[in-house]
C-alpha positions in Angstrom: -32.5 16.9 -2.5 -29.3 16.9 -4.5 -26.3 15.1 -3.2 -28.3 13.8 -0.3 -26.2 10.6 0.0 -23.0 12.6 -0.1 -24.1 15.1 2.5 -25.3 12.3 4.7 -21.8 10.7 4.7 -20.2 14.1 5.4 -22.6 14.7 8.3 -21.9 11.2 9.7 -18.1 12.1 9.7 -18.9 15.4 11.4 -20.9 13.6 14.1 -18.0 11.1 14.5 -15.6 14.0 15.1 -17.9 15.8 17.4 -18.7 12.7 19.5 -15.0 11.8 19.8 -13.6 15.2 20.5 -16.5 17.1 22.1 -16.5 20.9 22.0 -13.9 23.4 23.2 -11.1 23.0 20.6 -10.1 25.5 18.0 -11.7 25.3 14.5 -8.3 24.0 13.0 -8.4 20.9 15.3 -11.9 20.0 14.0 -10.8 20.7 10.4 -7.8 18.4 10.6 -9.9 15.7 12.4 -12.7 16.0 9.9 -10.3 15.5 7.0 -9.2 12.2 8.6 -12.8 11.1 9.1 -13.8 12.0 5.5 -10.8 10.1 4.1 -11.7 7.1 6.2 -15.2 7.3 4.8 -13.7 7.1 1.3 -14.4 10.7 0.4 -12.0 13.1 -1.3 -11.7 16.4 0.5 -9.5 19.4 0.2 -8.8 21.9 3.0 -8.3 25.7 2.7 -9.4 25.9 -0.9 -8.6 29.3 -2.4 -11.6 31.4 -3.6 -11.5 34.6 -5.7 -14.3 37.1 -5.8 -14.6 39.2 -8.9 -16.5 42.4 -9.5 -16.7 43.5 -13.1 -14.1 41.0 -14.1 -11.6 42.3 -11.5 -10.4 40.3 -8.5 -11.6 42.2 -5.4 -10.9 39.6 -2.8 -9.3 36.3 -1.9 -10.7 33.9 0.6 -10.4 30.3 1.7 -13.2 27.7 2.0 -12.5 25.5 5.0 -13.2 22.2 3.1 -14.5 21.1 -0.3 -15.7 17.5 -0.5 -15.6 15.7 -3.9 -15.4 19.1 -5.6 -19.1 19.6 -5.1 -20.0 20.3 -1.5 -18.5 23.2 0.4 -18.0 23.0 4.2 -17.7 26.1 6.4 -16.6 25.0 9.8 -17.1 26.9 13.0 -16.2 26.4 16.7 -18.5 29.0 18.3 -21.2 29.0 21.0 -24.0 29.2 18.4 -24.3 29.9 14.7 -25.2 33.5 13.7 -26.7 35.0 10.6 -23.3 36.3 9.5 -22.1 32.7 9.3 -25.0 31.8 7.0 -24.2 34.9 4.9 -20.5 33.8 4.7 -21.2 30.4 3.3 -23.8 31.7 0.9 -21.3 34.2 -0.5 -18.7 31.4 -0.8 -21.2 29.2 -2.7 -21.9 32.1 -5.0 -18.2 32.8 -5.5 -17.4 29.2 -6.3 -20.5 28.2 -8.2 -20.8 25.2 -5.9 -24.4 24.2 -5.4 -24.5 22.8 -1.9 -22.8 23.9 1.3 -22.8 22.7 4.9 -22.3 25.1 7.8 -21.0 23.0 10.7 -20.5 24.2 14.2 -18.4 22.1 16.5 -18.4 24.7 19.3 -21.8 23.9 20.9 -22.3 20.9 23.2 -24.4 19.3 20.4 -23.2 19.4 16.8 -25.0 22.2 15.0 -25.4 22.2 11.2 -27.2 23.8 8.3 -27.5 22.6 4.7 -27.6 25.5 2.3 -28.1 25.7 -1.5 -26.7 28.1 -4.0 -29.9 29.3 -5.7 -27.8 30.3 -8.8 -26.8 26.6 -9.2 -29.8 24.5 -7.9 
């Protein structure tokens, strides 16, 4: 599995945030807390990374990835009761738009941290 060590460190930071804060906060609270936890783990992370979607060489949409770690792992954060298929589709589209190979879909909204590791089939 590519980037297994890195994604393991990211997930450890996510569990730290989840264990300390619990569920019930807005997504933005988890994002800011996770950035602190990732920094303390020695990882470089950027929040709200702009993404552009092109169709036939024309920009047709601008979006923002929640967090990108070390420039190679995209995180899509949620604070919902449970993950849904549209959340998976969202991160897969973001991976395709960025060319990033690995994404983690993280849900802080359920009583137990929920996550999915997804790969961009165009890059892996």
